[in-house]
N, C-alpha and C positions, 0 to 999 in steps of 0.2 A: 559290475561288482555290487553284490548287496548283502548285507549284515542285519542282524536283528540285535536292537539295542535292549538293555535291561528297562523294566516297566517304570514309569514315572507316575508320580501322584498328580492329579489335577491341578494342586494347588501350587506345585513346583514351578520355578522358571529356572531353565538351565541353558547351556550352550552346547551346540552340537558341532563336531568337527569331522570334516571331510579331507583325508590326507591324500593328495595325488601324487606325492613325491615319488612313489614307485613306477609311475607312469611316465613322467617327465623325461625328455631327452636332455643331455647336457645343454645348459644354457637357457632351457625354457623355463618360464614362469606363468602364473596365472594373471592374466590381464583383469578378467572379471568374471564374476560367478552368479548364477540365478538358482534359487531354490523354489521348489513347489511341494506341496503336501496335498496328498489324496486319502481319502477313506477306503480302508480296505475291508473293514467289517464293523459292526456297531452301527450307533446312530449319530450323526453329527452334520448338520446342515451347511456348516462353514468351516471345513477343515484347515483352509489357508489361514485362518485366525490364530492357529498356533504359532505362526512365524512372528517373531517381534523385532522390527527393524530391518536393516538392511545386512546382507553378509559382508564380512570382513575377511581379508586375505592377509594370512599370517606367513612371513618368511618365503613368500613366493610359490608356496606350494600346498597349504592348508587352507581351506574355507571354513570359517567360523560363522556360527549363526545362533542368535538367542532365539528361544521358544518357550511357549507357556501354554497353561489351560489343557484343553482336551476334556473328552467325555469318558468318564468311567466305562471300562468294559469296551472301548473302541481300539481299534488297531488302525495306525497311520503308516503311510509310505512317504518318506521324505525322499526327494530325488534332486540331486545337486548336479548342475551342469557348469564345468569349467572351460572358458576359452582362454586359450593359451596365447603366448607372445608369437608362437609360431602359426596360429589361425586354427590350429587343431581344436576339436571340442571333445572332452572327456566327460564321462558320466558315472557316478557313484549314487548308490540307494542304500536306505536302511528303513526296516520297520520298526515302529515304535508302538509297544502295547502301553495302554492308559490304564492305571488301576489304582482305586484309592487305597491308600495304605491302612 
């Protein structure tokens, strides 16, 4: 599943949220998660630099991750992979446009 987030300014530092709860079976929780960032359009030699720190798991079903920076005019794809207590792996993605306010 993929969505598009509202544009952010390069100066902003925000926290993204990936909610896996609709896909979890009874008793399943997220054991760990990884995020990656790729450039969809625009110019940025290091799109993974948007990620700040490590992902956090909230309530067993939501992955939170701080992010910052980005290049004005660029569009990025954030992809979150969640490994569940059952061993299943789920993926969610979002597109982030970066625009100077």
